[in-house]
C-alpha positions as CSV (number, residue, x, y, z in Angstrom):
1,M,114.1,125.3,123.0
2,A,110.4,125.8,123.6
3,I,109.1,129.1,125.1
4,V,106.0,130.3,126.8
5,L,104.8,133.7,125.7
6,T,102.3,135.6,128.0
7,A,100.6,138.8,126.9
8,T,97.5,140.8,127.7
9,A,95.1,142.5,125.4
10,P,93.1,145.3,127.2
11,T,89.7,144.2,125.9
12,R,88.0,141.2,124.4
13,E,86.9,143.4,121.5
14,L,90.5,144.3,120.6
15,Y,91.6,140.7,121.0
16,D,88.8,139.6,118.5
17,Q,89.7,142.4,116.1
18,V,93.4,141.5,116.1
19,S,92.6,137.8,115.8
20,G,90.4,138.5,112.8
21,N,93.3,140.5,111.2
22,I,95.7,137.7,111.8
23,G,93.5,135.0,110.1
24,A,93.0,131.4,110.8
25,E,96.2,129.9,109.5
26,I,98.2,128.3,112.2
27,A,101.7,129.8,112.6
28,P,104.7,127.6,112.1
29,G,106.1,126.5,115.5
30,L,103.0,127.3,117.5
31,I,102.3,124.4,119.9
32,V,99.3,125.8,121.7
33,H,97.4,129.2,121.9
34,T,95.1,130.1,124.8
35,A,93.1,133.2,125.6
36,S,91.1,133.8,128.7
37,E,89.2,136.7,130.2
38,V,90.7,138.0,133.4
39,D,89.2,141.2,135.0
40,G,87.9,142.5,131.7
41,A,91.2,142.0,129.9
42,V,92.4,139.0,127.8
43,R,95.3,136.9,129.0
44,I,97.1,135.2,126.1
45,V,99.4,132.3,126.8
46,D,101.2,130.6,123.9
47,I,103.7,127.9,123.8
48,W,106.1,128.0,120.8
49,E,108.7,125.5,119.5
50,S,111.3,128.3,119.7
51,A,111.8,132.0,120.3
52,D,112.6,132.4,116.6
53,D,109.2,131.0,115.6
54,A,107.4,133.4,118.0
55,M,109.4,136.4,116.8
56,A,108.7,135.6,113.2
57,F,105.0,135.4,113.9
58,A,105.1,138.7,115.8
59,R,107.0,140.4,113.0
60,D,105.1,139.0,110.0
61,R,101.6,138.6,111.3
62,L,100.9,139.9,114.8
63,G,102.5,143.3,114.5
64,P,100.7,144.2,111.3
65,A,97.4,142.9,112.8
66,I,97.8,145.1,115.9
67,A,98.7,148.1,113.7
68,A,95.7,147.5,111.5
69,A,93.5,147.6,114.6
70,G,95.0,150.9,115.5
71,A,96.2,149.6,118.8
72,E,99.3,149.1,120.9
73,M,100.0,146.3,123.3
74,S,102.6,145.9,126.0
75,P,105.5,143.6,125.2
76,P,104.9,139.9,126.1
77,E,106.7,138.1,128.9
78,I,108.8,135.3,127.5
79,T,110.1,132.3,129.5
80,E,112.0,129.2,128.5
81,V,110.3,125.8,129.0
82,F,112.3,123.1,130.7
83,D,109.6,120.4,130.7
84,L,107.1,120.0,127.9
85,Q,104.9,116.9,127.8
86,R,102.7,116.2,124.8
87,P,100.0,113.5,124.6
């Protein structure tokens, strides 16, 4: 079942640094990734094919990228999708 993952990076600079550490390869199971600035922070909203895909990405790529940036981030909010429409 698809999930929505919502997280916040405290600054655009940190978001850019972590994104650079992750690299450009699209993670398996990622349907869409968005990032927008809200009150100086960055709101991240991703849709994943499954929680397992999201957790694998967090474990294998995101966690190490955050650690390499010397940062910590709050845990994301995860909700199940009950209606997903694709073009």
